KOLLO-830980 format. One record per residue: residue number from 1; y negated, z, x of N, C-alpha, C in turn. Coordinates in nm, 3 decimals. Layout:
seq, n.north, n.up, n.east, ca.north, ca.up, ca.east, c.north, c.up, c.east
NUM, Y, Z, X, Y, Z, X, Y, Z, X $
...
***
This chain:
seq, n.north, n.up, n.east, ca.north, ca.up, ca.east, c.north, c.up, c.east
1, 0.117, 0.000, 0.084, 0.000, 0.000, 0.000, -0.124, 0.000, 0.089 $
2, -0.219, -0.080, 0.053, -0.342, -0.085, 0.132, -0.436, 0.027, 0.088 $
3, -0.527, 0.061, 0.176, -0.622, 0.170, 0.149, -0.715, 0.134, 0.035 $
4, -0.752, 0.007, 0.022, -0.843, -0.032, -0.086, -0.779, -0.013, -0.223 $
5, -0.650, -0.044, -0.236, -0.581, -0.021, -0.363, -0.566, 0.127, -0.391 $
6, -0.543, 0.205, -0.285, -0.530, 0.349, -0.300, -0.660, 0.411, -0.350 $
7, -0.771, 0.368, -0.295, -0.901, 0.424, -0.334, -0.931, 0.393, -0.480 $
8, -0.888, 0.279, -0.529, -0.910, 0.245, -0.669, -0.835, 0.338, -0.764 $
9, -0.724, 0.397, -0.720, -0.646, 0.487, -0.803, -0.710, 0.625, -0.816 $
10, -0.791, 0.664, -0.720, -0.847, 0.799, -0.717, -0.965, 0.813, -0.812 $
11, -0.983, 0.932, -0.871, -1.103, 0.958, -0.951, -1.229, 0.954, -0.862 $
12, -1.342, 0.927, -0.922, -1.467, 0.914, -0.846, -1.502, 1.041, -0.770 $
13, -1.478, 1.158, -0.828, -1.514, 1.283, -0.760, -1.429, 1.305, -0.636 $
14, -1.307, 1.255, -0.634, -1.219, 1.270, -0.518, -1.253, 1.167, -0.410 $
15, -1.296, 1.048, -0.452, -1.332, 0.943, -0.356, -1.442, 0.989, -0.261 $
16, -1.537, 1.065, -0.311, -1.652, 1.107, -0.230, -1.612, 1.206, -0.121 $
17, -1.508, 1.285, -0.143, -1.474, 1.393, -0.052, -1.351, 1.366, 0.033 $
18, -1.299, 1.244, 0.034, -1.182, 1.216, 0.116, -1.220, 1.221, 0.264 $
19, -1.130, 1.281, 0.343, -1.154, 1.299, 0.484, -1.060, 1.214, 0.568 $
20, -0.932, 1.204, 0.524, -0.832, 1.141, 0.609, -0.725, 1.074, 0.525 $
21, -0.673, 0.963, 0.577, -0.556, 0.894, 0.522, -0.454, 0.883, 0.634 $
22, -0.329, 0.914, 0.604, -0.226, 0.905, 0.708, -0.095, 0.857, 0.646 $
23, -0.032, 0.759, 0.711, 0.099, 0.711, 0.666, 0.205, 0.814, 0.703 $
24, 0.289, 0.851, 0.606, 0.395, 0.950, 0.628, 0.523, 0.904, 0.559 $
25, 0.631, 0.968, 0.592, 0.758, 0.946, 0.523, 0.797, 1.079, 0.459 $
26, 0.820, 1.077, 0.329, 0.857, 1.197, 0.256, 1.000, 1.237, 0.288 $
27, 1.038, 1.358, 0.251, 1.172, 1.408, 0.282, 1.282, 1.328, 0.214 $
28, 1.250, 1.265, 0.103, 1.351, 1.185, 0.034, 1.357, 1.041, 0.085 $
29, 1.280, 1.009, 0.191, 1.286, 0.878, 0.255, 1.181, 0.778, 0.211 $
30, 1.103, 0.811, 0.109, 1.000, 0.718, 0.062, 0.879, 0.719, 0.155 $
31, 0.817, 0.603, 0.168, 0.692, 0.593, 0.244, 0.577, 0.631, 0.152 $
32, 0.478, 0.701, 0.208, 0.364, 0.745, 0.129, 0.241, 0.753, 0.220 $
33, 0.128, 0.774, 0.158, 0.003, 0.797, 0.230, -0.046, 0.936, 0.194 $
34, -0.071, 1.018, 0.298, -0.125, 1.152, 0.273, -0.277, 1.142, 0.270 $
35, -0.337, 1.192, 0.163, -0.482, 1.191, 0.145, -0.531, 1.334, 0.157 $
36, -0.624, 1.358, 0.248, -0.683, 1.491, 0.266, -0.826, 1.487, 0.217 $
37, -0.864, 1.587, 0.138, -1.003, 1.596, 0.092, -1.064, 1.724, 0.146 $
38, -1.194, 1.730, 0.151, -1.268, 1.836, 0.219, -1.286, 1.962, 0.134 $
39, -1.221, 1.971, 0.024, -1.232, 2.087, -0.065, -1.104, 2.098, -0.145 $
40, -1.095, 2.194, -0.233, -0.980, 2.209, -0.321, -0.996, 2.121, -0.444 $
41, -0.885, 2.069, -0.493, -0.888, 1.990, -0.617, -0.910, 2.083, -0.737 $
42, -0.988, 2.039, -0.833, -1.005, 2.114, -0.956, -0.892, 2.079, -1.052 $
43, -0.875, 2.161, -1.152, -0.770, 2.135, -1.251, -0.797, 2.006, -1.328 $
44, -0.922, 1.975, -1.354, -0.957, 1.851, -1.424, -0.916, 1.729, -1.343 $
45, -0.937, 1.734, -1.212, -0.898, 1.622, -1.126, -0.746, 1.608, -1.120 $
46, -0.677, 1.719, -1.119, -0.530, 1.715, -1.119, -0.479, 1.656, -1.249 $
47, -0.545, 1.687, -1.359, -0.505, 1.632, -1.489, -0.528, 1.481, -1.495 $
48, -0.631, 1.432, -1.429, -0.658, 1.287, -1.427, -0.554, 1.213, -1.344 $
49, -0.497, 1.279, -1.244, -0.402, 1.214, -1.154, -0.258, 1.250, -1.193 $
50, -0.222, 1.219, -1.317, -0.089, 1.254, -1.367, 0.014, 1.144, -1.345 $
51, -0.025, 1.036, -1.282, 0.066, 0.925, -1.257, 0.181, 0.967, -1.166 $
52, 0.291, 0.894, -1.172, 0.405, 0.923, -1.085, 0.376, 0.887, -0.940 $
53, 0.266, 0.817, -0.915, 0.229, 0.778, -0.778, 0.177, 0.896, -0.698 $
54, 0.125, 1.000, -0.763, 0.068, 1.115, -0.694, 0.173, 1.225, -0.685 $
55, 0.197, 1.273, -0.563, 0.298, 1.376, -0.539, 0.230, 1.491, -0.465 $
56, 0.262, 1.614, -0.502, 0.213, 1.731, -0.429, 0.067, 1.760, -0.449 $
57, 0.021, 1.757, -0.571, -0.122, 1.780, -0.597, -0.164, 1.924, -0.572 $
58, -0.069, 2.016, -0.562, -0.103, 2.157, -0.541, -0.100, 2.198, -0.394 $
59, -0.084, 2.105, -0.303, -0.077, 2.137, -0.159, -0.215, 2.174, -0.106 $
60, -0.218, 2.283, -0.029, -0.343, 2.330, 0.030, -0.317, 2.360, 0.178 $
61, -0.402, 2.305, 0.262, -0.392, 2.332, 0.405, -0.508, 2.418, 0.450 $
62, -0.482, 2.501, 0.552, -0.589, 2.584, 0.606, -0.569, 2.599, 0.756 $
63, -0.674, 2.637, 0.825, -0.668, 2.656, 0.968, -0.610, 2.794, 1.000 $
64, -0.535, 2.801, 1.107, -0.469, 2.925, 1.145, -0.570, 3.037, 1.173 $
65, -0.676, 3.005, 1.244, -0.773, 3.107, 1.284, -0.895, 3.114, 1.192 $
66, -0.898, 3.030, 1.089, -1.006, 3.035, 0.990, -0.947, 3.008, 0.852 $
67, -0.871, 3.104, 0.797, -0.803, 3.080, 0.670, -0.896, 3.063, 0.550 $
68, -1.024, 3.095, 0.567, -1.117, 3.076, 0.456, -1.153, 2.929, 0.436 $
69, -1.127, 2.844, 0.535, -1.150, 2.700, 0.523, -1.023, 2.637, 0.466 $
70, -1.031, 2.588, 0.344, -0.915, 2.530, 0.277, -0.944, 2.387, 0.236 $
71, -0.842, 2.303, 0.250, -0.853, 2.162, 0.212, -0.730, 2.123, 0.133 $
72, -0.750, 2.048, 0.028, -0.638, 1.997, -0.051, -0.587, 1.868, 0.011 $
73, -0.456, 1.849, -0.002, -0.399, 1.720, 0.036, -0.289, 1.687, -0.063 $
74, -0.265, 1.557, -0.078, -0.160, 1.511, -0.169, -0.109, 1.379, -0.116 $
75, -0.001, 1.333, -0.174, 0.063, 1.210, -0.129, 0.057, 1.105, -0.239 $
76, 0.036, 0.981, -0.198, 0.037, 0.868, -0.292, 0.151, 0.777, -0.250 $
77, 0.245, 0.757, -0.342, 0.364, 0.676, -0.313, 0.339, 0.533, -0.355 $
***
Protein backbone atom coordinates (compact mmCIF):
# COMPACT_ATOMS: atom_id res chain seq x y z
CA UNK A 1 0.00 0.00 0.00
CA UNK A 2 1.32 3.42 -0.85
CA UNK A 3 1.49 6.22 1.70
CA UNK A 4 -0.86 8.43 -0.32
CA UNK A 5 -3.63 5.81 -0.21
CA UNK A 6 -3.00 5.30 3.49
CA UNK A 7 -3.34 9.01 4.24
CA UNK A 8 -6.69 9.10 2.45
CA UNK A 9 -8.03 6.46 4.87
CA UNK A 10 -7.17 8.47 7.99
CA UNK A 11 -9.51 11.03 9.58
CA UNK A 12 -8.46 14.67 9.14
CA UNK A 13 -7.60 15.14 12.83
CA UNK A 14 -5.18 12.19 12.70
CA UNK A 15 -3.56 13.32 9.43
CA UNK A 16 -2.30 16.52 11.07
CA UNK A 17 -0.52 14.74 13.93
CA UNK A 18 1.16 11.82 12.16
CA UNK A 19 4.84 11.54 12.99
CA UNK A 20 6.09 8.32 11.41
CA UNK A 21 5.22 5.56 8.94
CA UNK A 22 7.08 2.26 9.05
CA UNK A 23 6.66 -0.99 7.11
CA UNK A 24 6.28 -3.95 9.50
CA UNK A 25 5.23 -7.58 9.46
CA UNK A 26 2.56 -8.57 11.97
CA UNK A 27 2.82 -11.72 14.08
CA UNK A 28 0.34 -13.51 11.85
CA UNK A 29 2.55 -12.86 8.78
CA UNK A 30 0.62 -10.00 7.18
CA UNK A 31 2.44 -6.92 5.93
CA UNK A 32 1.29 -3.64 7.45
CA UNK A 33 2.30 -0.03 7.97
CA UNK A 34 2.73 1.25 11.52
CA UNK A 35 1.45 4.82 11.91
CA UNK A 36 2.66 6.83 14.91
CA UNK A 37 0.92 10.03 15.96
CA UNK A 38 2.19 12.68 18.36
CA UNK A 39 -0.65 12.32 20.87
CA UNK A 40 -3.21 9.80 22.09
CA UNK A 41 -6.17 8.88 19.90
CA UNK A 42 -9.56 10.05 21.14
CA UNK A 43 -12.51 7.70 21.35
CA UNK A 44 -14.24 9.57 18.51
CA UNK A 45 -11.26 8.98 16.22
CA UNK A 46 -11.19 5.30 17.15
CA UNK A 47 -14.89 5.05 16.32
CA UNK A 48 -14.27 6.58 12.87
CA UNK A 49 -11.54 4.02 12.14
CA UNK A 50 -13.67 0.89 12.54
CA UNK A 51 -12.57 -0.66 9.25
CA UNK A 52 -10.85 -4.05 9.23
CA UNK A 53 -7.78 -2.29 7.78
CA UNK A 54 -6.94 -0.68 11.15
CA UNK A 55 -5.39 -2.98 13.76
CA UNK A 56 -4.29 -2.13 17.31
CA UNK A 57 -5.97 1.22 17.80
CA UNK A 58 -5.41 1.03 21.57
CA UNK A 59 -1.59 0.77 21.37
CA UNK A 60 0.30 3.43 23.30
CA UNK A 61 4.05 3.92 23.32
CA UNK A 62 6.06 5.89 25.84
CA UNK A 63 9.68 6.68 26.56
CA UNK A 64 11.45 4.69 29.25
CA UNK A 65 12.84 7.73 31.07
CA UNK A 66 9.90 10.06 30.35
CA UNK A 67 6.70 8.03 30.80
CA UNK A 68 4.56 11.17 30.76
CA UNK A 69 5.23 11.50 27.00
CA UNK A 70 2.77 9.15 25.30
CA UNK A 71 2.12 8.53 21.62
CA UNK A 72 -0.51 6.38 19.97
CA UNK A 73 0.36 3.99 17.20
CA UNK A 74 -1.69 1.60 15.11
CA UNK A 75 -1.29 -0.63 12.10
CA UNK A 76 -2.92 -0.37 8.68
CA UNK A 77 -3.13 -3.64 6.76
